[in-house]
Steps between C-alpha positions, in 0.01 A plus 500: 500500500549454875239318709452512875396140468638189671437281195693738279791526743516125558513434126792739459686331785459158336602622154802681642599183683475301176744742341725524809538122514590493130189312387418762238537398137301630206325212325398611153314170459227623734496862389207448265408842365176370347393361839548837668336693217202266520487557875495876450218471248306265728536729801401808305187336359406323822538804722302727271215254436484379859486854638227595253304184581521562875367853451199370308414199714186665634366517145530124444216259559737268678460307825719618784657153533603508136653844543702377798628200302602733218690731735675214684607332178620828353708586805638147518607518135652845547713379792600179325611687188748690716626181664577354157700811414688472833593147398623626164692787660687273742593264217640796308727620782609184688790276397345157453842333523542619858176345627475133593328328209478830312168600346325488164183627335290263714642614834229674704529821697495303825774267383737773386443688827581183697819432301613862533430518873684172555801627308505819707471287817195677635350354817160323488312798643638733235429249225136482605481878517629528143251240378230710661633823352488358147168316561661170398217286642249710307703451181524123556126468562399691189757323281376157615133610487451425867263786579130574532312828463216506752178696464549665839792693353788279607777341298612169650836351407590134558145413612585129542814556707425586864857614560520734202136606458448876523213742443538844345235772520466763229670746736793262544527446125505874454778529760692231313458694176666797671773271628591367156502854363750602770719199430493570129595862546787395727625275221492795264687730736758232577568466129520879457750543785736233373770546240419610146518160327252350745268796464495461123427131525197559720361804324190308390411436866535874559228563241272238653503641849467864399186411307353281772544746785296766319242261356373332816453805724151566365376165632553579868178679594265271311660183635466634853130562439441149371685333786 
């Protein structure tokens, strides 16, 4: 699938650079089939139930503030689930021995991005752009539970840190959900366009993305109405 999308194209550039600079190495340790199968099941169930719930919100005797909290939390969780899979994907394809300090199961998405960018000698501006592309600050905030869901429809990350604090509206969360979908599909296509052994090793990720792309489309109109 080809996207006219800057997030998609940027992801392909980064993944191609990882391979070009000989950082690619398949790590079977992180290729946890059960993890990916569970992710597929979660996404299938979540997307179907969430879409059905959104369609029937008018029938609920629920306060508007409570509905907003539900939507914000749901979108936050949807985005974060993708970020965890990005972390897993990068650990599958990057040679830990070629990164300073390597990485292990506790290494976060932000940390592995930093190590990889340093190894590829990216400049500070590009490093920050890649952190933004992969929503690394968002991932760090959710992982460390430094976030608040506000009744006015905002998600605030790092509320106690004036330098890192950021507000997200429902519209912005929705945009971020589209962003992670584009990144994920780029990962799939990158795997498909590589040599046969690599394609076989990432075939589970192929299944994940193909399911997700079709499952979430039905949410668009209702989410726009709520926001």
